[in-house]
KEDREN-811559 format. One record per residue: y, x, z of N, C-alpha, C in turn; residue number from 0. Coordinates in nm, 3 decimals. Each point is the difference from the previous one (the first is absolute). Layout:
N
[[Y, X, Z], [Y, X, Z], [Y, X, Z], NUM]
...
//
This chain:
200
[[12.581, 11.139, 10.962], [-0.107, -0.047, -0.089], [-0.012, 0.094, -0.119], 0]
[[-0.122, 0.021, -0.047], [-0.018, 0.091, -0.112], [-0.054, -0.075, -0.120], 1]
[[0.031, 0.055, -0.118], [-0.048, -0.061, -0.123], [-0.147, 0.033, -0.018], 2]
[[-0.080, -0.092, -0.055], [-0.140, 0.031, -0.026], [-0.010, 0.107, -0.107], 3]
[[-0.100, 0.086, 0.012], [-0.021, 0.103, -0.099], [-0.058, -0.060, -0.127], 4]
[[0.014, 0.074, -0.111], [-0.049, -0.052, -0.127], [-0.151, -0.008, 0.000], 5]
[[-0.065, 0.094, 0.067], [-0.145, -0.002, 0.008], [-0.043, 0.013, 0.144], 6]
[[-0.105, -0.070, 0.036], [-0.054, 0.006, 0.136], [-0.144, 0.045, -0.010], 7]
[[-0.045, 0.080, 0.097], [-0.134, 0.057, -0.007], [-0.076, -0.029, 0.128], 8]
[[-0.123, -0.037, -0.014], [-0.089, -0.021, 0.114], [-0.113, 0.102, -0.011], 9]
[[-0.010, 0.088, 0.100], [-0.104, 0.102, -0.003], [-0.119, -0.048, 0.080], 10]
[[-0.118, 0.031, -0.047], [-0.122, -0.027, 0.075], [-0.082, 0.127, 0.003], 11]
[[-0.114, -0.006, 0.069], [-0.082, 0.120, 0.012], [-0.050, 0.044, -0.136], 12]
[[-0.021, -0.093, -0.091], [-0.063, 0.035, -0.127], [0.097, 0.008, -0.117], 13]
[[0.109, -0.071, 0.007], [0.090, -0.003, -0.116], [0.137, -0.048, 0.042], 14]
[[0.095, 0.014, -0.092], [0.134, -0.054, 0.021], [0.022, -0.109, -0.103], 15]
[[0.052, -0.112, 0.047], [0.025, -0.113, -0.089], [0.151, -0.020, -0.010], 16]
[[0.049, -0.011, -0.123], [0.144, -0.016, -0.020], [0.033, -0.148, -0.013], 17]
[[0.094, -0.044, 0.079], [0.055, -0.133, -0.018], [0.120, 0.014, -0.093], 18]
[[-0.017, -0.034, -0.127], [0.112, 0.010, -0.094], [0.101, -0.105, 0.038], 19]
[[0.121, 0.042, 0.030], [0.092, -0.093, 0.060], [0.115, -0.037, -0.090], 20]
[[0.105, 0.079, 0.002], [0.128, -0.035, -0.059], [0.045, -0.135, 0.056], 21]
[[-0.012, -0.013, 0.131], [0.045, -0.121, 0.069], [0.148, 0.021, 0.030], 22]
[[0.082, -0.050, -0.087], [0.143, 0.032, 0.006], [0.065, -0.063, 0.122], 23]
[[0.108, 0.063, 0.045], [0.080, -0.056, 0.107], [-0.016, 0.076, 0.129], 24]
[[0.097, -0.019, 0.090], [-0.002, 0.066, 0.129], [-0.007, -0.105, 0.110], 25]
[[-0.030, 0.045, 0.121], [-0.005, -0.091, 0.112], [-0.140, -0.051, 0.024], 26]
[[-0.011, -0.091, 0.094], [-0.131, -0.054, 0.036], [-0.048, -0.096, -0.109], 27]
[[-0.128, 0.006, -0.035], [-0.054, -0.092, -0.101], [0.005, -0.144, 0.050], 28]
[[0.025, -0.092, -0.091], [0.011, -0.142, 0.033], [-0.121, -0.074, -0.056], 29]
[[-0.096, -0.038, 0.086], [-0.122, -0.066, -0.050], [0.023, -0.142, -0.050], 30]
[[0.123, -0.046, 0.005], [0.030, -0.129, -0.062], [0.006, 0.013, -0.153], 31]
[[-0.007, 0.124, -0.047], [-0.009, 0.027, -0.143], [-0.132, 0.070, -0.028], 32]
[[-0.051, -0.017, -0.122], [-0.126, 0.066, -0.038], [0.015, 0.151, 0.010], 33]
[[0.108, 0.053, -0.054], [0.022, 0.144, 0.002], [0.007, 0.051, 0.144], 34]
[[0.068, -0.075, 0.087], [0.011, 0.041, 0.140], [-0.133, -0.002, 0.071], 35]
[[-0.082, -0.101, -0.028], [-0.133, -0.008, 0.061], [-0.086, 0.118, -0.043], 36]
[[0.006, 0.034, -0.129], [-0.078, 0.114, -0.049], [0.048, 0.131, 0.061], 37]
[[0.130, 0.014, 0.015], [0.053, 0.122, 0.061], [-0.040, 0.010, 0.147], 38]
[[0.006, -0.112, 0.071], [-0.041, 0.000, 0.140], [-0.147, 0.039, 0.013], 39]
[[-0.083, -0.054, -0.089], [-0.141, 0.035, 0.002], [-0.020, 0.148, -0.034], 40]
[[0.073, 0.050, -0.099], [-0.014, 0.140, -0.040], [0.041, 0.094, 0.114], 41]
[[0.106, -0.037, 0.073], [0.043, 0.083, 0.114], [-0.109, 0.005, 0.107], 42]
[[-0.063, -0.114, 0.026], [-0.106, -0.005, 0.102], [-0.121, 0.083, -0.043], 43]
[[-0.037, -0.011, -0.127], [-0.116, 0.075, -0.051], [0.029, 0.150, 0.003], 44]
[[0.121, 0.037, -0.039], [0.037, 0.142, 0.002], [-0.010, 0.056, 0.142], 45]
[[0.037, -0.081, 0.097], [-0.006, 0.043, 0.140], [-0.139, -0.016, 0.060], 46]
[[-0.096, -0.049, -0.078], [-0.135, -0.028, 0.047], [0.003, -0.093, 0.122], 47]
[[0.088, -0.097, -0.005], [0.024, -0.090, 0.114], [-0.050, -0.140, -0.036], 48]
[[-0.125, -0.029, 0.034], [-0.058, -0.130, -0.034], [0.069, -0.113, 0.074], 49]
[[0.046, 0.026, 0.123], [0.069, -0.106, 0.074], [0.131, -0.037, -0.069], 50]
[[0.069, 0.097, -0.056], [0.123, -0.029, -0.075], [-0.033, -0.074, -0.129], 51]
[[-0.109, 0.039, -0.066], [-0.041, -0.069, -0.121], [-0.038, -0.146, 0.029], 52]
[[-0.056, -0.025, 0.118], [-0.038, -0.135, 0.040], [0.118, -0.096, -0.010], 53]
[[0.119, 0.048, 0.028], [0.118, -0.087, -0.002], [0.028, -0.058, -0.138], 54]
[[-0.049, 0.069, -0.105], [0.025, -0.048, -0.135], [-0.130, -0.041, -0.069], 55]
[[-0.098, -0.041, 0.082], [-0.122, -0.064, -0.049], [0.021, -0.151, 0.004], 56]
[[-0.054, -0.068, -0.098], [0.009, -0.146, -0.015], [-0.004, -0.072, 0.136], 57]
[[0.099, -0.084, 0.023], [0.012, -0.071, 0.128], [-0.127, -0.078, 0.034], 58]
[[-0.066, -0.056, -0.099], [-0.122, -0.077, 0.025], [-0.110, 0.090, 0.056], 59]
[[-0.010, 0.121, -0.052], [-0.100, 0.096, 0.050], [0.037, 0.045, 0.141], 60]
[[0.129, 0.023, 0.024], [0.043, 0.044, 0.133], [-0.030, -0.107, 0.105], 61]
[[0.027, -0.125, -0.035], [-0.026, -0.109, 0.095], [-0.150, -0.016, 0.023], 62]
[[-0.079, 0.016, -0.104], [-0.145, -0.009, 0.016], [-0.051, 0.110, 0.092], 63]
[[0.050, 0.122, -0.017], [-0.043, 0.110, 0.086], [0.042, -0.023, 0.145], 64]
[[0.118, -0.058, 0.021], [0.043, -0.031, 0.137], [-0.095, -0.099, 0.066], 65]
[[-0.042, -0.102, -0.074], [-0.094, -0.099, 0.054], [-0.137, 0.062, 0.025], 66]
[[-0.044, 0.085, -0.092], [-0.130, 0.067, 0.016], [-0.001, 0.083, 0.127], 67]
[[0.103, 0.079, 0.020], [0.007, 0.086, 0.119], [0.002, -0.084, 0.127], 68]
[[0.080, -0.106, 0.001], [0.009, -0.084, 0.120], [-0.135, -0.063, 0.033], 69]
[[-0.065, -0.056, -0.102], [-0.129, -0.066, 0.024], [-0.109, 0.099, 0.039], 70]
[[-0.004, 0.115, -0.067], [-0.105, 0.099, 0.031], [0.021, 0.062, 0.138], 71]
[[0.122, 0.027, 0.037], [0.025, 0.059, 0.132], [-0.037, -0.099, 0.111], 72]
[[0.038, -0.127, -0.019], [-0.033, -0.101, 0.101], [-0.151, -0.021, 0.009], 73]
[[-0.065, -0.008, -0.117], [-0.145, -0.017, 0.000], [-0.070, 0.119, 0.064], 74]
[[0.050, 0.120, -0.025], [-0.060, 0.120, 0.059], [0.013, -0.002, 0.152], 75]
[[0.113, -0.048, 0.049], [0.019, -0.011, 0.146], [-0.104, -0.094, 0.060], 76]
[[-0.024, -0.113, -0.067], [-0.099, -0.096, 0.050], [-0.140, 0.061, -0.001], 77]
[[-0.031, 0.072, -0.107], [-0.133, 0.062, -0.011], [-0.020, 0.102, 0.111], 78]
[[0.099, 0.086, 0.020], [-0.011, 0.104, 0.102], [-0.006, -0.059, 0.141], 79]
[[0.063, -0.115, 0.019], [0.005, -0.060, 0.133], [-0.119, -0.090, 0.030], 80]
[[-0.044, -0.077, -0.101], [-0.096, -0.107, 0.028], [-0.137, 0.015, -0.064], 81]
[[-0.013, 0.078, -0.106], [-0.129, 0.014, -0.065], [-0.090, 0.093, 0.081], 82]
[[-0.131, -0.020, -0.005], [-0.094, 0.096, 0.059], [0.019, 0.138, -0.065], 83]
[[-0.014, 0.103, 0.077], [0.024, 0.135, -0.049], [-0.079, 0.030, -0.126], 84]
[[-0.125, -0.043, -0.003], [-0.087, 0.034, -0.113], [0.039, -0.073, -0.129], 85]
[[0.088, -0.099, 0.008], [0.040, -0.075, -0.119], [0.138, 0.040, -0.052], 86]
[[0.073, 0.081, 0.076], [0.139, 0.027, -0.035], [0.016, 0.079, -0.130], 87]
[[-0.076, 0.106, -0.016], [0.014, 0.084, -0.120], [-0.026, -0.080, -0.127], 88]
[[-0.102, -0.082, 0.003], [-0.032, -0.082, -0.117], [0.111, -0.100, -0.029], 89]
[[0.054, -0.061, 0.105], [0.105, -0.099, -0.017], [0.128, 0.061, -0.057], 90]
[[0.025, 0.127, 0.033], [0.122, 0.067, -0.047], [-0.016, 0.065, -0.136], 91]
[[-0.121, 0.008, -0.049], [-0.028, 0.081, -0.120], [0.067, -0.053, -0.126], 92]
[[0.029, -0.128, -0.005], [0.059, -0.056, -0.121], [0.151, -0.004, 0.001], 93]
[[0.062, 0.064, 0.097], [0.145, -0.011, 0.014], [0.076, 0.099, -0.088], 94]
[[-0.068, 0.096, -0.058], [0.065, 0.095, -0.089], [0.106, 0.086, 0.066], 95]
[[-0.010, 0.017, 0.131], [0.096, 0.083, 0.071], [0.131, -0.069, 0.031], 96]
[[0.016, -0.125, -0.042], [0.126, -0.071, 0.020], [0.032, -0.018, 0.148], 97]
[[-0.104, -0.008, 0.084], [0.023, -0.018, 0.143], [0.064, 0.123, 0.064], 98]
[[-0.009, 0.114, -0.068], [0.059, 0.123, 0.054], [0.144, 0.022, -0.048], 99]
[[0.045, -0.082, -0.093], [0.136, 0.015, -0.052], [0.102, -0.049, 0.102], 100]
[[0.108, 0.072, 0.013], [0.107, -0.039, 0.092], [0.074, -0.122, -0.053], 101]
[[0.022, -0.001, -0.130], [0.071, -0.111, -0.064], [-0.037, 0.000, -0.148], 102]
[[0.065, -0.089, -0.077], [-0.035, -0.012, -0.142], [0.030, 0.128, -0.077], 103]
[[0.111, 0.065, 0.031], [0.034, 0.125, -0.068], [-0.105, 0.108, 0.027], 104]
[[-0.052, 0.001, 0.121], [-0.104, 0.097, 0.035], [-0.128, -0.029, -0.077], 105]
[[-0.034, -0.127, -0.017], [-0.118, -0.036, -0.080], [0.019, 0.046, -0.144], 106]
[[0.118, -0.022, -0.055], [0.027, 0.046, -0.135], [-0.012, 0.152, -0.010], 107]
[[0.051, 0.070, 0.099], [-0.008, 0.147, 0.000], [-0.145, 0.047, 0.005], 108]
[[-0.085, -0.073, 0.073], [-0.143, 0.033, 0.003], [-0.062, -0.013, -0.139], 109]
[[0.041, -0.102, -0.071], [-0.064, -0.033, -0.127], [0.069, 0.063, -0.121], 110]
[[0.120, 0.045, 0.017], [0.071, 0.066, -0.110], [0.034, 0.142, 0.044], 111]
[[-0.103, 0.083, 0.001], [0.016, 0.140, 0.042], [0.024, 0.088, -0.124], 112]
[[-0.051, 0.120, 0.001], [0.035, 0.100, -0.101], [-0.026, -0.047, -0.144], 113]
[[-0.119, -0.050, -0.026], [-0.034, -0.040, -0.138], [0.085, -0.116, -0.046], 114]
[[0.020, -0.097, 0.086], [0.081, -0.117, -0.033], [0.144, 0.041, -0.030], 115]
[[0.058, 0.086, 0.084], [0.136, 0.047, -0.023], [0.010, 0.079, -0.130], 116]
[[-0.103, 0.080, -0.029], [-0.001, 0.077, -0.124], [-0.003, -0.093, -0.122], 117]
[[-0.075, -0.110, 0.010], [-0.004, -0.096, -0.111], [0.138, -0.062, -0.023], 118]
[[0.068, -0.033, 0.107], [0.137, -0.051, -0.013], [0.090, 0.106, -0.063], 119]
[[-0.018, 0.125, 0.041], [0.083, 0.109, -0.050], [-0.010, 0.014, -0.152], 120]
[[-0.117, -0.030, -0.054], [-0.021, 0.013, -0.144], [0.064, -0.111, -0.080], 121]
[[0.033, -0.112, 0.064], [0.050, -0.115, -0.075], [0.146, -0.034, 0.031], 122]
[[0.050, 0.041, 0.116], [0.137, -0.034, 0.036], [0.100, 0.078, -0.083], 123]
[[0.110, -0.064, -0.033], [0.105, 0.063, -0.077], [0.101, -0.104, -0.044], 124]
[[0.096, 0.042, -0.079], [0.103, -0.092, -0.047], [-0.062, -0.108, -0.089], 125]
[[0.044, -0.125, 0.015], [-0.054, -0.107, -0.084], [0.047, 0.014, -0.145], 126]
[[-0.093, -0.016, -0.093], [0.036, 0.004, -0.143], [-0.009, -0.137, -0.065], 127]
[[-0.081, -0.090, 0.058], [-0.006, -0.138, -0.051], [-0.051, -0.091, 0.111], 128]
[[0.035, -0.127, -0.010], [-0.041, -0.099, 0.099], [-0.044, -0.127, -0.073], 129]
[[-0.114, -0.056, 0.044], [-0.053, -0.121, -0.059], [-0.033, -0.099, 0.110], 130]
[[0.048, -0.123, -0.013], [-0.029, -0.104, 0.099], [-0.148, -0.033, -0.002], 131]
[[-0.061, -0.001, 0.119], [-0.142, -0.033, 0.012], [-0.019, -0.100, 0.113], 132]
[[0.019, -0.127, -0.029], [-0.017, -0.101, 0.103], [0.124, -0.013, 0.087], 133]
[[-0.010, -0.089, 0.098], [0.113, -0.031, 0.087], [0.034, 0.118, 0.090], 134]
[[0.118, 0.057, -0.021], [0.047, 0.107, 0.088], [-0.065, 0.135, -0.022], 135]
[[-0.078, 0.017, -0.107], [-0.068, 0.126, -0.027], [0.053, 0.064, -0.128], 136]
[[0.010, 0.132, 0.003], [0.038, 0.077, -0.117], [-0.104, 0.108, -0.025], 137]
[[-0.034, 0.022, -0.125], [-0.076, 0.118, -0.038], [0.101, 0.104, -0.046], 138]
[[0.000, 0.115, 0.065], [0.101, 0.102, -0.026], [-0.069, 0.125, -0.054], 139]
[[0.046, 0.045, -0.115], [-0.045, 0.128, -0.054], [0.101, 0.107, 0.039], 140]
[[-0.052, 0.117, 0.039], [0.087, 0.105, 0.053], [0.001, 0.121, -0.091], 141]
[[0.097, 0.089, 0.023], [0.017, 0.119, -0.084], [-0.124, 0.087, -0.009], 142]
[[-0.078, 0.018, 0.108], [-0.122, 0.083, -0.011], [-0.113, -0.068, -0.078], 143]
[[0.021, -0.126, -0.043], [-0.106, -0.072, -0.070], [-0.080, -0.092, 0.089], 144]
[[0.045, -0.019, 0.122], [-0.070, -0.088, 0.093], [0.032, -0.146, -0.024], 145]
[[-0.089, -0.086, 0.046], [0.021, -0.145, -0.004], [-0.016, -0.053, 0.142], 146]
[[0.104, -0.062, 0.052], [0.000, -0.052, 0.136], [0.036, -0.147, -0.004], 147]
[[-0.050, -0.072, 0.099], [0.041, -0.140, 0.017], [0.085, -0.009, 0.124], 148]
[[0.114, -0.065, -0.013], [0.090, -0.020, 0.114], [0.017, -0.149, 0.024], 149]
[[0.015, -0.035, 0.127], [0.016, -0.140, 0.040], [0.130, -0.016, 0.076], 150]
[[0.072, -0.107, -0.028], [0.124, -0.029, 0.072], [-0.032, -0.086, 0.122], 151]
[[0.013, 0.059, 0.119], [-0.035, -0.070, 0.123], [0.107, -0.097, 0.045], 152]
[[-0.035, -0.081, 0.099], [0.096, -0.096, 0.054], [0.116, 0.069, 0.071], 153]
[[-0.020, 0.129, 0.033], [0.106, 0.077, 0.062], [0.099, 0.056, -0.102], 154]
[[-0.023, -0.028, -0.128], [0.089, 0.046, -0.105], [-0.026, 0.140, -0.049], 155]
[[-0.109, 0.062, 0.050], [-0.035, 0.136, -0.041], [-0.105, -0.005, -0.111], 156]
[[0.018, 0.088, -0.099], [-0.108, 0.030, -0.093], [-0.094, 0.098, 0.068], 157]
[[-0.129, -0.018, -0.019], [-0.096, 0.087, 0.068], [-0.126, 0.014, -0.085], 158]
[[-0.073, 0.108, 0.025], [-0.120, 0.032, -0.076], [-0.116, -0.091, 0.038], 159]
[[-0.064, -0.060, -0.099], [-0.120, -0.079, 0.025], [-0.115, 0.097, 0.025], 160]
[[-0.064, -0.017, 0.115], [-0.108, 0.091, 0.042], [-0.108, -0.079, 0.071], 161]
[[-0.113, -0.024, -0.068], [-0.117, -0.066, 0.060], [0.034, -0.135, 0.063], 162]
[[0.095, -0.070, -0.058], [0.049, -0.123, 0.063], [-0.110, -0.106, 0.011], 163]
[[-0.075, -0.020, -0.108], [-0.105, -0.103, 0.002], [-0.111, 0.037, 0.098], 164]
[[-0.043, 0.126, -0.002], [-0.108, 0.044, 0.089], [0.044, -0.011, 0.146], 165]
[[0.124, 0.033, 0.028], [0.049, -0.009, 0.138], [0.012, -0.145, 0.046], 166]
[[0.035, -0.089, -0.092], [0.004, -0.143, 0.034], [-0.138, -0.050, 0.039], 167]
[[-0.102, 0.044, -0.075], [-0.137, -0.039, 0.033], [-0.043, 0.062, 0.133], 168]
[[0.037, 0.125, 0.023], [-0.034, 0.065, 0.127], [0.069, -0.070, 0.117], 169]
[[0.122, -0.044, -0.022], [0.074, -0.074, 0.104], [-0.075, -0.127, 0.039], 170]
[[-0.051, -0.071, -0.101], [-0.076, -0.122, 0.027], [-0.127, 0.030, 0.079], 171]
[[-0.072, 0.107, -0.039], [-0.121, 0.039, 0.072], [0.031, 0.038, 0.144], 172]
[[0.107, 0.075, 0.019], [0.035, 0.044, 0.135], [0.032, -0.119, 0.090], 173]
[[0.070, -0.099, -0.054], [0.032, -0.120, 0.078], [-0.126, -0.079, 0.033], 174]
[[-0.089, -0.012, -0.098], [-0.127, -0.072, 0.022], [-0.086, 0.073, 0.103], 175]
[[-0.007, 0.133, -0.013], [-0.078, 0.079, 0.095], [0.055, -0.012, 0.142], 176]
[[0.134, -0.002, 0.010], [0.060, -0.010, 0.133], [-0.042, -0.130, 0.070], 177]
[[-0.001, -0.109, -0.074], [-0.041, -0.128, 0.058], [-0.145, 0.004, 0.047], 178]
[[-0.086, 0.061, -0.081], [-0.142, 0.009, 0.038], [-0.016, 0.090, 0.122], 179]
[[0.073, 0.110, 0.003], [-0.011, 0.093, 0.113], [0.055, -0.064, 0.127], 180]
[[0.105, -0.079, -0.013], [0.050, -0.073, 0.118], [-0.108, -0.092, 0.055], 181]
[[-0.069, -0.072, -0.087], [-0.106, -0.091, 0.044], [-0.115, 0.077, 0.063], 182]
[[-0.039, 0.111, -0.063], [-0.109, 0.082, 0.055], [0.038, 0.057, 0.137], 183]
[[0.125, 0.047, 0.011], [0.045, 0.058, 0.126], [-0.003, -0.102, 0.113], 184]
[[0.033, -0.125, -0.033], [-0.004, -0.105, 0.102], [-0.144, -0.025, 0.045], 185]
[[-0.094, 0.003, -0.093], [-0.141, -0.017, 0.035], [-0.046, 0.113, 0.093], 186]
[[0.037, 0.123, -0.034], [-0.041, 0.115, 0.082], [0.063, -0.006, 0.139], 187]
[[0.125, -0.046, 0.007], [0.065, -0.011, 0.131], [-0.071, -0.104, 0.087], 188]
[[-0.036, -0.113, -0.058], [-0.070, -0.104, 0.075], [-0.139, 0.048, 0.044], 189]
[[-0.068, 0.069, -0.090], [-0.131, 0.053, 0.034], [0.010, 0.098, 0.117], 190]
[[0.100, 0.085, -0.004], [0.018, 0.099, 0.106], [0.032, -0.070, 0.132], 191]
[[0.082, -0.106, -0.006], [0.035, -0.073, 0.120], [-0.123, -0.066, 0.062], 192]
[[-0.087, -0.056, -0.085], [-0.122, -0.064, 0.048], [-0.093, 0.103, 0.064], 193]
[[-0.011, 0.116, -0.064], [-0.087, 0.105, 0.054], [0.052, 0.049, 0.134], 194]
[[0.131, 0.011, 0.013], [0.058, 0.043, 0.128], [-0.022, -0.104, 0.108], 195]
[[0.011, -0.130, -0.042], [-0.022, -0.109, 0.097], [-0.144, -0.004, 0.048], 196]
[[-0.093, 0.040, -0.088], [-0.142, 0.002, 0.036], [-0.038, 0.128, 0.076], 197]
[[0.098, 0.088, 0.013], [-0.025, 0.124, 0.072], [-0.076, 0.103, -0.077], 198]
[[-0.001, -0.011, -0.135], [-0.073, 0.096, -0.081], [0.081, 0.125, -0.024], 199]
//
């Protein structure tokens, strides 16, 4: 195991962003602590690894993304199988690409690409102050001058709050859409069966 460096750098095509660290200690970061969660996130951002960063994203957001992917993938299968060809593109247009995600981490990687990682790079660093903000939430100020909100999940990990409310709303829409698409698909299947029975 190696000790974290005092400074971490994320290079992009246009600029380099410094993650001011001084994250003391050696060994693997422990996300059961605020400092460990921030270090784990900084390591992922430095490696440009959105899937690794996903592990230290707020558990509520991760669970919402898992539900979104499951509902969108299932709904897309129904559309491709049962909807008339001319209606499929329109039916899939509101899915935001979630139906193409392999899993929740893949959806996060789609949505947190270069610019998103660079934004994290500018704010991640050693915690300088912490303020309680609601049940299980902390507002954390970091050495580079960033302000982050962290949430303590049921798994005992501190994690970065990222679009949690918006993802919760998207989760609700995806579940509602899935039910409607299931009903529509059943109608199309029955219609097709009737047409086949009539020899059309």
